[in-house]
Structure formats: structure tokens, C-alpha cells
C-alpha positions in Angstrom: -168.2 -133.0 50.8 -165.6 -132.5 53.5 -163.0 -134.5 51.5 -163.8 -132.4 48.4 -163.3 -129.1 50.3 -159.9 -130.4 51.6 -159.0 -131.4 48.2 -159.9 -128.1 46.7 -158.4 -125.9 49.4 -155.6 -123.6 48.1 -155.1 -125.7 44.9 -154.6 -124.4 41.5 -157.6 -125.3 39.3 -157.1 -128.0 36.7 -159.3 -129.1 33.8 -160.5 -132.2 35.7 -161.4 -130.1 38.7 -163.3 -127.6 36.6 -165.3 -130.3 34.8 -166.0 -132.0 38.2 -167.2 -128.7 39.7 -169.4 -127.8 36.7 -171.8 -130.4 38.0 -170.6 -130.6 41.5 -173.7 -132.0 43.3 -174.3 -134.6 40.6 -170.6 -135.7 40.6 -170.3 -135.9 44.4 -173.5 -138.0 44.6 -172.2 -140.3 41.9 -168.9 -140.7 43.6 -170.7 -141.4 46.9 -172.9 -144.0 45.3 -169.8 -145.8 43.7 -168.0 -145.8 47.1 -171.1 -147.2 49.0 -171.7 -149.9 46.4 -167.9 -150.6 46.2 -168.0 -150.1 42.4 -165.4 -147.3 42.6 -162.3 -147.8 40.5 -159.3 -145.3 40.3 -159.2 -143.3 37.1 -156.3 -142.8 34.7 -153.3 -140.9 36.1 -151.0 -138.4 34.4 -147.3 -138.8 34.5 -144.9 -135.9 34.0 -141.2 -135.1 34.8 -139.9 -132.3 37.0 -136.2 -131.4 37.1 -136.1 -129.3 40.2 -134.6 -129.8 42.7 -133.8 -133.2 41.1 -135.3 -135.2 38.2 -138.5 -137.0 39.4 -141.5 -138.7 37.8 -144.7 -137.2 39.2 -148.0 -139.2 38.9 -151.0 -136.9 39.2 -154.2 -138.6 40.1 -157.6 -137.6 38.6 -159.4 -134.9 40.7 -162.1 -137.5 41.5 -159.5 -139.9 42.9 -157.9 -137.1 45.0 -161.2 -136.6 46.8 -161.1 -140.3 47.7 -157.5 -139.9 48.9 -158.5 -137.2 51.3 -161.5 -139.3 52.4 -159.2 -142.3 53.2 -156.4 -140.4 54.9 -159.0 -138.5 56.9 -160.2 -141.8 58.3 -156.7 -143.4 58.8 -154.8 -140.4 60.1 -156.4 -140.3 63.6 -155.6 -143.9 64.0 -151.9 -143.5 63.1 -151.0 -140.1 64.3 -150.7 -141.2 68.0 -148.4 -144.0 66.9 -145.9 -141.9 65.1 -142.8 -140.9 67.0 -142.6 -137.2 67.9 -139.4 -136.7 65.8 -140.9 -137.9 62.5 -141.5 -134.9 60.3 -142.9 -134.2 56.7 -146.5 -134.5 55.6 -147.8 -134.2 59.2 -149.9 -131.3 60.6 -147.6 -128.9 62.4 -144.5 -130.9 61.6 -142.9 -129.4 58.5 -139.4 -128.7 57.5 -138.8 -125.7 59.8 -140.1 -127.7 62.7 -137.5 -130.3 61.9 -134.7 -127.8 61.8 -135.9 -126.3 65.1 -136.0 -129.7 66.7 -132.4 -130.5 65.4 -131.2 -127.2 66.9 -132.8 -128.0 70.2 -131.3 -131.5 70.4 -127.9 -130.2 69.3 -127.8 -127.7 72.1 -128.9 -130.3 74.6 -126.3 -132.8 73.6 -123.5 -130.2 73.4 -124.4 -128.9 76.9 -124.5 -125.3 75.6 -121.6 -125.7 73.2 -119.1 -127.4 75.5 -119.0 -130.7 73.6 -118.9 -131.4 69.8 -122.0 -133.1 68.3 -121.7 -135.4 65.4 -124.5 -136.0 62.8 -125.1 -139.2 60.9 -127.2 -138.7 57.8 -128.5 -141.8 55.9 -130.8 -141.9 52.9 -132.9 -144.8 51.6 -132.1 -145.6 48.0 -134.9 -144.8 45.5 -137.4 -144.7 48.3 -140.8 -144.2 46.7 -140.2 -146.5 43.7 -139.0 -149.3 45.9 -141.8 -149.4 48.5 -143.4 -152.9 48.5 -147.1 -152.2 48.2 -148.3 -155.6 49.7 -146.1 -154.9 52.8 -147.5 -151.4 53.1 -151.1 -152.6 52.7 -150.5 -155.3 55.3 -149.2 -152.8 57.8 -152.3 -150.7 57.3 -154.7 -153.6 57.5 -153.1 -155.3 60.5 -155.3 -153.6 63.2 -158.0 -152.3 60.9 -161.4 -153.8 61.7 -163.7 -151.6 59.6 -164.6 -153.8 56.5 -165.3 -150.7 54.3 -162.0 -149.1 55.1 -160.2 -152.4 54.6 -161.7 -152.6 51.1 -160.7 -149.0 50.3 -157.1 -149.5 51.6 -156.7 -152.7 49.6 -158.0 -151.0 46.4 -155.9 -147.9 46.8 -152.6 -149.5 47.7 -152.8 -152.4 45.3 -153.7 -150.1 42.4 -150.8 -149.7 39.9 -150.9 -146.2 38.5 -148.5 -147.2 35.7 -151.3 -149.0 33.9 -152.9 -147.0 31.2 -151.0 -143.9 32.4 -151.1 -140.7 30.3 -147.5 -139.5 29.8 -147.3 -135.7 29.5 -143.6 -135.3 29.1 -141.5 -135.6 25.9 -139.0 -138.6 25.6 -136.0 -136.3 25.9 -137.2 -135.0 29.3 -138.0 -138.5 30.5 -134.5 -139.5 29.5 -133.0 -137.4 32.4 -134.5 -139.8 34.9 -131.9 -142.4 35.9 -133.1 -145.9 35.1 -133.0 -147.1 38.7 -135.1 -144.0 39.7 -137.9 -144.6 37.2 -141.0 -146.4 38.5 -141.5 -147.9 35.0 -138.4 -150.1 35.6 -139.5 -151.6 38.9 -141.4 -154.8 39.6 -145.1 -155.5 39.6 -145.8 -155.0 43.3 -143.1 -152.4 43.9 -143.4 -148.6 44.1 -146.0 -146.0 44.9 -146.7 -142.8 42.9 -144.9 -139.6 44.0 -147.4 -136.7 44.2 -150.4 -138.4 45.8 -151.7 -137.7 49.4 -152.0 -141.4 50.2 -148.4 -142.0 49.0 -147.1 -139.3 51.5 -149.2 -140.8 54.3 -148.2 -144.3 53.3 -144.5 -143.5 53.3 -144.8 -142.3 56.9 -146.6 -145.5 57.9 -144.0 -147.6 56.0 -141.1 -146.1 58.0 -142.8 -145.9 61.4 -141.4 -149.3 62.3 -137.7 -148.2 61.7 -138.4 -145.1 63.8 -139.5 -147.1 66.8 -136.7 -149.7 66.3 -134.0 -147.1 66.3 -135.3 -145.5 69.4 -135.6 -148.8 71.3 -132.6 -150.7 70.1 -129.9 -148.3 68.8 -130.8 -145.4 71.2 -128.7 -142.5 69.7 -128.4 -139.2 71.5 -131.1 -137.8 69.2 -133.0 -139.0 66.1 -135.2 -137.3 63.6 -136.6 -138.3 60.2 -137.9 -136.2 57.4 -139.6 -138.6 55.0 -136.8 -140.9 53.9 -133.9 -138.8 55.3 -132.8 -140.2 58.6 -130.5 -138.1 60.9 -128.9 -139.4 64.1 -127.0 -137.2 66.5 -124.5 -138.2 69.2 -121.3 -137.0 70.9 -119.6 -140.3 70.0 -118.8 -140.7 66.3 -117.8 -144.3 66.6 -121.1 -145.2 68.2 -122.9 -143.5 65.3 -120.8 -145.3 62.7 -121.7 -148.6 64.2 -125.4 -147.9 63.6 -125.2 -147.8 59.8 -125.1 -151.5 59.1 -127.9 -152.4 61.6 -130.2 -149.9 60.0 -129.4 -151.2 56.5 -130.0 -154.8 57.7 -133.3 -153.9 59.3 -134.5 -152.2 56.1 -133.5 -155.1 53.9 -135.1 -157.7 56.1 -138.4 -155.9 57.0 -139.0 -153.4 54.2 -137.1 -154.8 51.2 -135.1 -151.5 50.9 -131.5 -150.5 51.5 -129.5 -147.4 52.3 -127.8 -145.3 49.7 -124.0 -145.4 50.5 -123.3 -142.3 48.4 -125.6 -140.2 50.6 -124.5 -141.6 54.0 -122.3 -139.0 55.8 -120.9 -138.7 59.2 -119.4 -135.4 60.2 -119.2 -133.0 63.2 -122.2 -130.6 63.2 -119.8 -127.7 63.8 -118.3 -128.3 60.3 -121.7 -128.0 58.7 -124.2 -130.3 57.1 -126.7 -130.0 54.2 -130.3 -130.4 55.5 -133.6 -129.6 53.7 -131.9 -127.2 51.3 -130.0 -125.2 53.9 -126.4 -125.3 55.2 -126.7 -126.0 59.0 -123.7 -125.4 61.2 -123.4 -125.5 65.0 -121.8 -122.5 66.6 -120.0 -124.0 69.7 -118.8 -120.6 70.8 -122.3 -119.2 70.7 -123.9 -121.7 73.1 -124.3 -124.5 70.6 -127.0 -122.9 68.5 -127.4 -124.2 64.9 -127.2 -121.4 62.3 -128.9 -121.6 58.9 -127.2 -120.4 55.7 -128.6 -120.4 52.2 -126.4 -122.2 49.6 -125.0 -120.2 46.7 -127.4 -122.1 44.2 -130.5 -120.8 46.1 -129.1 -117.2 46.1 -128.4 -117.4 42.4 -131.9 -118.7 41.6 -133.3 -115.7 43.6 -131.1 -113.3 41.5 -132.2 -114.9 38.3 -135.8 -114.3 39.3 -135.1 -110.7 40.0 -133.5 -110.4 36.5 -136.6 -111.8 34.9 -138.7 -109.1 36.7 -136.3 -106.4 35.5 -136.7 -107.6 31.9 -140.5 -107.1 32.0 -142.0 -104.0 30.5 -141.9 -101.4 33.3 -144.0 -98.9 31.4 -147.4 -100.6 32.3 -149.8 -97.9 33.5 -149.9 -97.8 37.3 -153.3 -97.6 39.0 -154.5 -94.0 39.4 -156.6 -94.8 42.5 -155.8 -97.1 45.4 -159.0 -99.1 44.7 -158.4 -99.4 41.0 -157.8 -102.9 39.6 -154.1 -103.3 38.7 -153.6 -104.5 35.1 -150.6 -106.7 35.2 -149.5 -109.4 32.8 -149.8 -113.1 33.7 -146.0 -113.4 33.3 -145.4 -110.6 35.8 -147.7 -112.2 38.4 -146.0 -115.6 38.0 -142.5 -113.9 38.5 -143.7 -112.1 41.6 -145.1 -115.4 43.0 -141.8 -117.2 42.3 -139.9 -114.3 43.9 -141.9 -114.4 47.1 -141.5 -118.2 47.3 -137.7 -117.8 47.1 -137.9 -115.0 49.7 -139.9 -117.3 51.9 -137.0 -119.8 51.8 -134.2 -117.2 52.2 -135.8 -115.3 55.1 -135.2 -118.3 57.5 -131.4 -118.1 56.8 -128.9 -115.4 57.6 -129.5 -113.5 54.3 -131.0 -110.1 55.4 -128.2 -108.0 54.0 -128.2 -110.0 50.7 -132.0 -109.6 50.3 -131.7 -105.9 51.1 -129.0 -105.2 48.6 -130.7 -107.3 45.8 -134.2 -105.8 46.2 -132.9 -102.2 46.6 -131.0 -102.7 43.3 -134.2 -103.9 41.7 -136.1 -100.8 42.9 -133.3 -98.6 41.5 -133.5 -100.4 38.1 -137.3 -100.1 38.0 -137.2 -96.3 38.8 -134.8 -95.5 36.0 -136.0 -92.0 34.7 -136.6 -93.5 31.2 -138.9 -96.1 32.7 -141.0 -93.8 34.9 -144.6 -93.2 33.8 -145.5 -89.6 32.9 -146.6 -87.4 35.8 -144.9 -89.4 38.5 -142.0 -88.4 40.8 -138.7 -90.3 41.0 -139.7 -91.9 44.3 -142.4 -94.0 42.6 -141.7 -97.7 42.0 -144.1 -100.3 40.6 -143.5 -102.7 43.5 -144.0 -102.4 47.2 -141.5 -104.1 49.5 -142.1 -105.4 53.0 -139.9 -103.6 55.6 -138.0 -106.7 56.5 -137.5 -107.7 52.8 -139.6 -110.8 53.2 -142.1 -110.2 50.4 -142.8 -107.9 47.5 -146.0 -107.1 45.6 -147.3 -104.8 42.9 -148.6 -101.4 43.9 
């Protein structure tokens, strides 16, 4: 029941979830019985392609299997969380993307002694990370110190299962063609690759790279180190020292994990000249005490403007509520656009974009309050949307 509640929390309903919940008690008891008798087997997965921010194959597990994923991770996480290094971010409680950026800022200020010395950043990326993970190696790492026979069975079943078998492909061939051949899981070997999109895959990825985290700390000892999933970032005041660490990291990955670094995404540059990190442009201001400032790239700003344009093109003549407690009749399309707009505002608000957000949203308000768009009986000051004072969110009135 606890695993089901975690699986259900803040998730958009799917057809499999609705079917499962239509007979919730019966289905939970049936799943419990299958797990206790060890007759449980993963169901068929659905594969679809997403193109943003880059083309990927997503393998969505059945809702019943996702409950098992939460059950398994809930048992393994307390065992592994104390082992992870403090600077490993992504898919950990309280250690998301903005925590990683805050940690990078803290370490950059420390190494630069308040902006008095330049800091260099080495960014390395593992080539085709998820589709090149060796499942037997990952299962062996998890089983090494695990004594519980029931958990050992579930780990072996989950990480040796190949989701490509009998998969339901929910994307047309022309969309699947945008995936580079070396990025497609369907082109990998029998025991290689884990599905992107599953909770156990995210947890397993952190376990898989925990060894390289400890090895870098103990052997290479850079000035600072952090990892966000498969993106490794090393900071130091000596660029030659950082450059000498690339080959040892690549050698360790090839020898111990069967993976290698992507040379096209390996960069070494001063932090004061700016780096791309988690969608932002990070630049250290040496004159300002060594703080790292965040800027949003032009592509993110343009996506925000396009979303505003979509909202402008919606029918503005929908009847506004006549009473504050009245239900607001809005189209599904408008609600989706507002949700997308707030998601983009949530990204932009962390960067230096206040003036940009203010001008864009004020222009939107002006467009929506055009006299020919105003409902009858309303003054010119009325707008169909309400904006938060700091331009961090919008909502319908």
C-alpha cells in the first residue's frame, strides 16, 4: 500500500492506473500474493520517443510494475544513501538540479578565494550512458552485500529483465528515425542497457557510478567534484592538472563499467568564461567575489515567448466567472498552455531574467485586454489572467 501511494503521488492518471484502481483492493492483494510466492513477472512495457531536449527512447513500465519499483527502491535506498558521496546529485531526495548549482557556486567561491584566483571546470560526459549500462555488473554491485534472499530475488528479476522483449512501440517509424543508431537501445547487446524512464533505472544509475565517484575523490583528488547523473564536473585552479584526469577517468570506466567518455562533450575552460550546465549558462564573476551567476540561454527564452504566443491565440472572449467562488470554465488547451507557461517560468526565475519576464508578461496582459476582446460590462483594467507580483507564475482568474 505504501509503494502504491508513492507511485500514485502527483502522477498524471493513465489507462493502466485507472484499471488498477477500479479494483484497487483486489489488485493489491493479487500483486502481494504474486510477490510472496515469487510468481511475479514484469508486464509489457510501452516505448515512445521524445524529442525535447534531445531525442530519447522512453520505456514506460506498466502501473503494476511501477508499484514494485517503488517497493524495491524503498528497501534498497536506505542501504545505499549513506554510501553515496555528498556531491552526487539527481534522483536523490533533497539533491536536485538547483542544489547541484548551489554546490558548484559554493565550491567555486572557495577555490577562487573570493574571486582572487581563476577556477577552471572540466566537464566530461559518458557516451550513451543508459543504453550501455551492463546489467549483470549493476546487479552484481547491488547483490554484493545484500543478505535478504527475498530482496536478492527481486533485484535479480528486475535488473535482468529485458524491457525490449514484447515491447509495445507507441511512436511512428519517422519519429523513431530521429534517434541516432548508437543511442537506440534496440541496437545494443543482450545484457546491455536499462530503460530510461523507470525509477529503478534512475536509482541503478546512481549505484552504477558510485564507484567512480569514490575513486575520483580518493585517487585524482580535484579541487572540487560533483556529478549529476552521467555528467561529471571537476573544478580546480590548475588546468593542466584537470587535463591530466581525463584519460584516467576514461580508463577506469572502460575497465570497471564497460563504458567510455564522449570526447565531443569533454570540455575544459575557465569558469569565468562561462559553461553550460543543466540548461543554464553559468559564469563566475571574479570581480563580484567569485559568485556564479545564472543566465537563461536564448533557446529557453524563445520557448517561453512561443508559449505566450499560444496563449494569446486562444479565444479571449470566454465568459469570466461572475463570482469569486464560481467554477471557471476554461478549455483544456488553455489549461495545458498555462501549465507549460508556469513550468517555463519556474526555470527562468532562477536565472537573471526578471526584466525579460516582466516585459513579456506585461505585453501579454496588454494583448489580452484589447478593447475588442473585453467581455461586456467590464472595465479596461480587467484581464483573464492573474500574475504573481514577482512574475514567477500566472493563473486564470
